[in-house]
C-alpha positions, 0 to 999 in steps of 0.5 A: 500500500502506498502512502499519499502525502497529505497537505497542499500540493505544489503545482508548477506554473504552466510551461511557456507557450510562445503561441499564447504570449500577449507581449506584442499586443500588450506592448502596442496597447501600452504605447497607444492606449497606455493612459487607459491601463488596458494593457494591465487589464489584459495581463489580469492586473486589475488593481494596477489597471485601475491605478493607471486610470486614476493616475491619468485623471490626476496627471498625464500618466500616458508616459508610463504606458509608453515606457511599459510598452517599449519595455514589453516589446524589447523583451523576448516572449519567454522573458515577458512570460516569466516576468509578467505572467509567472513573476506577477510583476505589475509595474515596469 
């Protein structure tokens, strides 16, 4: 009889799949519509998206979207996936 370990099981993140990368789409949206925070919502970062919208109402936060878009587009798909999907990084 084999023993089944009790307690929470750790699952590893899904392996990188280049076909599912949102890097280019998020990068372009960040550059063109960064002030709306739409690129944050696409990455599932709702709180960061709302903060981006609020920042835009208070000051011109479009520059943040432009910078993030350039950063997204200069990363490889795998770097983007590891940083923003697995690593759950929200800003820059």
